[in-house]
C-alpha positions as a LaTeX table, in Angstrom:
\begin{tabular}{lrrr}
\hline
Residue & $x$ (\AA) & $y$ (\AA) & $z$ (\AA) \\
\hline
Met1 & 0.01 & $-0.08$ & $-0.07$ \\
Pro2 & 1.56 & 3.31 & $-0.96$ \\
Thr3 & 2.12 & 5.87 & 1.84 \\
His4 & 4.57 & 8.40 & 0.23 \\
Gln5 & 2.77 & 9.56 & $-2.86$ \\
Glu6 & 1.02 & 13.01 & $-2.74$ \\
Ile7 & $-2.74$ & 13.19 & $-2.84$ \\
Pro8 & $-3.67$ & 16.39 & $-4.65$ \\
Val9 & $-6.57$ & 18.27 & $-3.09$ \\
Ala10 & $-8.85$ & 20.50 & $-5.16$ \\
Arg11 & $-9.58$ & 23.94 & $-3.66$ \\
Arg12 & $-12.88$ & 24.71 & $-5.35$ \\
Glu13 & $-15.00$ & 22.98 & $-2.64$ \\
Thr14 & $-14.94$ & 23.24 & 1.19 \\
Met15 & $-11.65$ & 21.74 & 2.51 \\
Val16 & $-13.40$ & 18.80 & 4.01 \\
Glu17 & $-15.23$ & 17.99 & 0.65 \\
Ala18 & $-12.04$ & 18.31 & $-1.34$ \\
Ile19 & $-10.22$ & 15.96 & 1.03 \\
Ala20 & $-13.01$ & 13.45 & 0.88 \\
His21 & $-12.92$ & 13.57 & $-2.85$ \\
Ala22 & $-9.31$ & 13.29 & $-3.07$ \\
Leu23 & $-9.32$ & 10.21 & $-0.66$ \\
Ile24 & $-11.88$ & 8.55 & $-2.96$ \\
His25 & $-9.57$ & 9.14 & $-5.99$ \\
Phe26 & $-6.75$ & 7.84 & $-3.96$ \\
Ile27 & $-8.76$ & 4.56 & $-3.13$ \\
Ala28 & $-9.76$ & 4.08 & $-6.73$ \\
Glu29 & $-6.33$ & 4.93 & $-8.27$ \\
Asn30 & $-4.56$ & 2.60 & $-5.98$ \\
Gly31 & $-6.97$ & $-0.31$ & $-6.49$ \\
Leu32 & $-7.88$ & $-0.58$ & $-2.87$ \\
Arg33 & $-10.55$ & $-3.18$ & $-2.02$ \\
Ala34 & $-12.97$ & $-3.89$ & 0.73 \\
Gly35 & $-10.74$ & $-4.65$ & 3.94 \\
Asp36 & $-7.66$ & $-2.72$ & 2.67 \\
Gln37 & $-6.18$ & $-0.36$ & 5.18 \\
Leu38 & $-5.93$ & 3.38 & 4.45 \\
Pro39 & $-2.52$ & 5.08 & 5.38 \\
Ser40 & $-2.34$ & 6.29 & 8.96 \\
Glu41 & $-3.67$ & 9.74 & 9.92 \\
Arg42 & $-0.17$ & 11.00 & 10.17 \\
Asn43 & 0.68 & 9.81 & 6.65 \\
Leu44 & $-2.59$ & 11.16 & 5.31 \\
Val45 & $-1.84$ & 14.63 & 6.71 \\
Ala46 & 1.50 & 14.52 & 5.01 \\
Met47 & $-0.03$ & 13.20 & 1.72 \\
Thr48 & $-2.82$ & 15.67 & 1.47 \\
Gly49 & $-1.10$ & 18.72 & 3.09 \\
Ala50 & $-4.20$ & 19.17 & 5.22 \\
Ser51 & $-4.31$ & 19.75 & 8.88 \\
Arg52 & $-5.75$ & 16.96 & 11.19 \\
Leu53 & $-9.12$ & 18.54 & 11.91 \\
Pro54 & $-10.60$ & 18.73 & 8.32 \\
Leu55 & $-8.78$ & 15.39 & 7.55 \\
Arg56 & $-10.83$ & 13.73 & 10.34 \\
Glu57 & $-14.01$ & 15.43 & 9.25 \\
Ala58 & $-13.41$ & 14.18 & 5.75 \\
Leu59 & $-12.90$ & 10.63 & 7.10 \\
Ala60 & $-16.11$ & 10.95 & 9.05 \\
Leu61 & $-17.95$ & 11.95 & 5.81 \\
Leu62 & $-16.63$ & 8.80 & 4.02 \\
Arg63 & $-17.66$ & 6.77 & 6.98 \\
Gly64 & $-21.14$ & 8.38 & 6.73 \\
Leu65 & $-21.35$ & 7.40 & 3.11 \\
Gly66 & $-20.37$ & 3.83 & 3.86 \\
Ile67 & $-17.09$ & 4.04 & 1.86 \\
Ile68 & $-14.76$ & 3.33 & 4.86 \\
Glu69 & $-14.98$ & 2.04 & 8.39 \\
Ser70 & $-12.82$ & 2.55 & 11.34 \\
His71 & $-11.45$ & $-0.05$ & 13.74 \\
Gln72 & $-10.55$ & 1.08 & 17.10 \\
Gly73 & $-6.83$ & 1.33 & 17.53 \\
Lys74 & $-6.22$ & 0.04 & 13.97 \\
Gly75 & $-7.17$ & 2.71 & 11.56 \\
Ala76 & $-9.54$ & 3.17 & 8.61 \\
Phe77 & $-10.42$ & 0.43 & 6.14 \\
Val78 & $-12.13$ & 0.41 & 2.86 \\
Arg79 & $-15.63$ & $-0.97$ & 3.23 \\
Gln80 & $-17.65$ & $-3.23$ & 0.98 \\
Leu81 & $-19.61$ & $-0.65$ & $-0.88$ \\
Asp82 & $-23.38$ & $-1.29$ & $-1.45$ \\
Pro83 & $-24.15$ & 0.96 & $-4.53$ \\
Ala84 & $-27.86$ & 0.51 & $-4.05$ \\
Ser85 & $-27.89$ & 1.79 & $-0.53$ \\
Leu86 & $-25.52$ & 4.69 & $-1.59$ \\
Phe87 & $-27.64$ & 5.81 & $-4.50$ \\
Gly88 & $-30.64$ & 5.32 & $-2.32$ \\
Met89 & $-29.62$ & 8.56 & $-0.75$ \\
Leu90 & $-30.54$ & 10.40 & $-3.94$ \\
Ser91 & $-34.24$ & 9.97 & $-3.19$ \\
Pro92 & $-34.55$ & 12.87 & $-0.83$ \\
Leu93 & $-32.43$ & 15.04 & $-3.06$ \\
Leu94 & $-34.74$ & 14.32 & $-5.98$ \\
Lys95 & $-37.73$ & 15.41 & $-3.81$ \\
Ile96 & $-36.49$ & 18.90 & $-3.38$ \\
Gln97 & $-35.44$ & 19.50 & $-7.06$ \\
Pro98 & $-37.59$ & 22.38 & $-8.58$ \\
Gly99 & $-39.67$ & 21.34 & $-11.58$ \\
Ile100 & $-39.86$ & 17.68 & $-10.82$ \\
Asp101 & $-43.27$ & 16.37 & $-10.31$ \\
Val102 & $-45.17$ & 13.10 & $-10.32$ \\
Arg103 & $-45.61$ & 13.14 & $-14.08$ \\
His104 & $-41.90$ & 13.53 & $-14.75$ \\
Leu105 & $-41.13$ & 10.65 & $-12.44$ \\
Ser106 & $-43.79$ & 8.40 & $-13.91$ \\
Glu107 & $-42.32$ & 9.06 & $-17.50$ \\
Ala108 & $-38.80$ & 8.31 & $-16.38$ \\
Arg109 & $-39.98$ & 5.14 & $-14.64$ \\
Leu110 & $-41.78$ & 4.08 & $-17.80$ \\
Ser111 & $-38.62$ & 4.22 & $-19.90$ \\
Leu112 & $-36.57$ & 2.66 & $-17.22$ \\
Glu113 & $-38.72$ & $-0.27$ & $-16.12$ \\
Thr114 & $-39.64$ & $-1.56$ & $-19.66$ \\
Ser115 & $-36.03$ & $-2.00$ & $-20.35$ \\
Ile116 & $-35.66$ & $-3.65$ & $-16.91$ \\
Ala117 & $-38.50$ & $-6.07$ & $-17.69$ \\
Glu118 & $-37.14$ & $-6.96$ & $-21.16$ \\
Leu119 & $-33.76$ & $-7.92$ & $-19.74$ \\
Ala120 & $-35.16$ & $-9.58$ & $-16.67$ \\
Ala121 & $-37.20$ & $-12.02$ & $-19.02$ \\
Glu122 & $-33.93$ & $-12.92$ & $-20.67$ \\
His123 & $-31.62$ & $-13.15$ & $-17.63$ \\
Arg124 & $-33.86$ & $-14.32$ & $-14.75$ \\
Thr125 & $-33.20$ & $-17.34$ & $-12.72$ \\
Asp126 & $-35.57$ & $-19.56$ & $-10.95$ \\
Glu127 & $-34.85$ & $-17.81$ & $-7.69$ \\
His128 & $-35.68$ & $-14.40$ & $-9.28$ \\
Val129 & $-39.07$ & $-15.94$ & $-10.37$ \\
Arg130 & $-39.60$ & $-17.35$ & $-6.87$ \\
Leu131 & $-39.01$ & $-13.87$ & $-5.26$ \\
Leu132 & $-41.24$ & $-12.16$ & $-7.70$ \\
Asp133 & $-43.94$ & $-14.80$ & $-7.06$ \\
Asn134 & $-43.61$ & $-14.18$ & $-3.30$ \\
Ala135 & $-44.11$ & $-10.43$ & $-3.83$ \\
Leu136 & $-47.08$ & $-10.97$ & $-6.05$ \\
Ala137 & $-48.60$ & $-13.29$ & $-3.43$ \\
Gly138 & $-48.16$ & $-10.57$ & $-0.92$ \\
Met139 & $-50.06$ & $-8.16$ & $-3.20$ \\
Arg140 & $-52.83$ & $-10.61$ & $-3.58$ \\
Ser141 & $-53.37$ & $-11.11$ & 0.12 \\
Ser142 & $-53.24$ & $-7.40$ & 0.91 \\
Val143 & $-55.57$ & $-5.80$ & $-1.60$ \\
Lys144 & $-57.64$ & $-4.38$ & 1.28 \\
Asp145 & $-54.61$ & $-2.97$ & 3.07 \\
Arg146 & $-53.16$ & $-0.23$ & 1.15 \\
Ala147 & $-49.96$ & 0.22 & 3.09 \\
Ala148 & $-49.14$ & $-3.51$ & 2.95 \\
Phe149 & $-50.05$ & $-3.65$ & $-0.63$ \\
Met150 & $-47.65$ & $-0.75$ & $-1.57$ \\
Gln151 & $-44.79$ & $-2.51$ & 0.31 \\
His152 & $-45.36$ & $-5.75$ & $-1.70$ \\
Asp153 & $-45.77$ & $-3.78$ & $-4.90$ \\
Thr154 & $-42.41$ & $-2.00$ & $-4.25$ \\
Asn155 & $-40.79$ & $-5.35$ & $-3.49$ \\
Phe156 & $-41.97$ & $-6.68$ & $-6.71$ \\
His157 & $-40.41$ & $-3.85$ & $-8.73$ \\
Arg158 & $-37.23$ & $-4.04$ & $-6.70$ \\
Glu159 & $-36.86$ & $-7.80$ & $-7.56$ \\
Leu160 & $-37.62$ & $-7.16$ & $-11.16$ \\
Ala161 & $-34.56$ & $-4.84$ & $-11.33$ \\
Arg162 & $-32.49$ & $-7.60$ & $-9.70$ \\
Ala163 & $-33.80$ & $-10.13$ & $-12.20$ \\
Ala164 & $-32.40$ & $-8.01$ & $-14.99$ \\
Cys165 & $-28.97$ & $-9.20$ & $-13.68$ \\
Asn166 & $-27.44$ & $-5.68$ & $-14.27$ \\
Pro167 & $-26.39$ & $-3.88$ & $-11.17$ \\
Val168 & $-26.77$ & $-0.53$ & $-12.71$ \\
Phe169 & $-30.44$ & $-1.04$ & $-12.94$ \\
Val170 & $-30.61$ & $-2.01$ & $-9.19$ \\
Val171 & $-28.89$ & 1.30 & $-8.49$ \\
Phe172 & $-31.13$ & 3.24 & $-10.55$ \\
Met173 & $-34.19$ & 1.58 & $-8.96$ \\
Ala174 & $-32.75$ & 2.24 & $-5.47$ \\
Ser175 & $-32.33$ & 5.97 & $-6.26$ \\
Ile176 & $-36.03$ & 6.39 & $-6.77$ \\
Ile177 & $-37.51$ & 3.50 & $-4.83$ \\
Asp178 & $-38.78$ & 5.74 & $-1.96$ \\
Leu179 & $-40.11$ & 8.09 & $-4.57$ \\
Leu180 & $-42.11$ & 5.28 & $-6.17$ \\
Val181 & $-43.80$ & 4.63 & $-2.73$ \\
Glu182 & $-44.63$ & 8.33 & $-2.38$ \\
Met183 & $-45.88$ & 8.36 & $-6.03$ \\
Gln184 & $-48.61$ & 5.78 & $-5.10$ \\
Thr185 & $-50.01$ & 8.16 & $-2.49$ \\
Phe186 & $-50.96$ & 10.34 & $-5.43$ \\
Tyr187 & $-53.09$ & 7.62 & $-7.10$ \\
Arg188 & $-56.79$ & 7.54 & $-6.58$ \\
Asp189 & $-57.24$ & 4.67 & $-4.10$ \\
Arg190 & $-59.67$ & 1.93 & $-4.66$ \\
Val191 & $-59.64$ & $-1.75$ & $-4.07$ \\
Ala192 & $-60.67$ & $-2.26$ & $-7.67$ \\
Phe193 & $-57.53$ & $-0.44$ & $-8.73$ \\
Arg194 & $-55.31$ & $-2.65$ & $-6.60$ \\
Asn195 & $-57.00$ & $-5.84$ & $-7.93$ \\
Leu196 & $-56.40$ & $-4.46$ & $-11.33$ \\
Ala197 & $-52.68$ & $-3.96$ & $-10.42$ \\
Val198 & $-52.46$ & $-7.58$ & $-9.33$ \\
Arg199 & $-53.63$ & $-8.72$ & $-12.74$ \\
Glu200 & $-51.14$ & $-6.47$ & $-14.42$ \\
His201 & $-48.31$ & $-7.92$ & $-12.27$ \\
Glu202 & $-49.45$ & $-11.41$ & $-13.00$ \\
Ala203 & $-49.02$ & $-10.68$ & $-16.67$ \\
Ile204 & $-45.57$ & $-9.21$ & $-16.12$ \\
Leu205 & $-44.46$ & $-12.26$ & $-14.13$ \\
Asp206 & $-45.92$ & $-14.67$ & $-16.70$ \\
Ala207 & $-43.74$ & $-12.98$ & $-19.33$ \\
Ile208 & $-40.69$ & $-13.12$ & $-17.11$ \\
Arg209 & $-41.26$ & $-16.78$ & $-16.28$ \\
Asn210 & $-41.60$ & $-17.63$ & $-20.06$ \\
His211 & $-38.54$ & $-15.65$ & $-21.07$ \\
Asp212 & $-40.66$ & $-13.51$ & $-23.28$ \\
Gly213 & $-39.03$ & $-10.10$ & $-23.31$ \\
Ala214 & $-41.35$ & $-8.39$ & $-25.69$ \\
Ala215 & $-44.36$ & $-9.49$ & $-23.68$ \\
Ala216 & $-42.66$ & $-8.42$ & $-20.37$ \\
Lys217 & $-41.86$ & $-4.97$ & $-21.91$ \\
Gln218 & $-45.43$ & $-4.70$ & $-23.20$ \\
Ala219 & $-46.98$ & $-5.71$ & $-19.77$ \\
Val220 & $-44.95$ & $-3.24$ & $-17.77$ \\
Glu221 & $-45.72$ & $-0.51$ & $-20.19$ \\
Lys222 & $-49.45$ & $-1.22$ & $-19.92$ \\
His223 & $-49.29$ & $-1.39$ & $-16.13$ \\
Leu224 & $-47.38$ & 1.83 & $-15.84$ \\
Arg225 & $-49.71$ & 3.69 & $-18.33$ \\
Asn226 & $-52.71$ & 2.54 & $-16.44$ \\
Ala227 & $-51.12$ & 3.68 & $-13.27$ \\
Met228 & $-50.49$ & 7.17 & $-14.73$ \\
Gln229 & $-54.08$ & 7.41 & $-15.73$ \\
Arg230 & $-55.13$ & 6.98 & $-12.08$ \\
Leu231 & $-53.22$ & 10.04 & $-11.03$ \\
\hline
\end{tabular}
């Protein structure tokens, strides 16, 4: 592990942010993996040219993001990163962006999930089908309980993204998953609509089960367009 190279720190951000970004670049450029130890605090001070206080704040920032973890008396170590959890932090940021409304989110979701469904039909495993079936069963059993139904519905779409076997789609869905839950609160709420949603999800799952990408894409598009009409 290199401890004598310089780590250049940009100055256009706050010092803490600049140090944090510089440390992320250091981790990436040196190929550090989960479990690898960062240089000691003394070495990091020398390598960044920063004082101890902003360096410690930058390390705390990276810990908060789940990039590193500290072991008492041993130092800081690179942590196994969960991209989905990290990008899930984008949800509250998206909520406060001006000009973004439920229609925009619905349109973006339509484009994203039709592609996901098509790939899921191609790449899904028996385990993916089992998990999708479990989520659908939960939807069927909770059509009279809106909160529970929404949770099972969200689980279905999360598992659909995983079935595409592309971690980028899992990350994208994680970034909007909370928003998808909130979107459902804008829909006109009737048990009849939830029963219709169950049938729409059955069509999606049937296509996934049969490795029929075109049918899966069409089923998701029909489901999401129907949902948009209920806004």
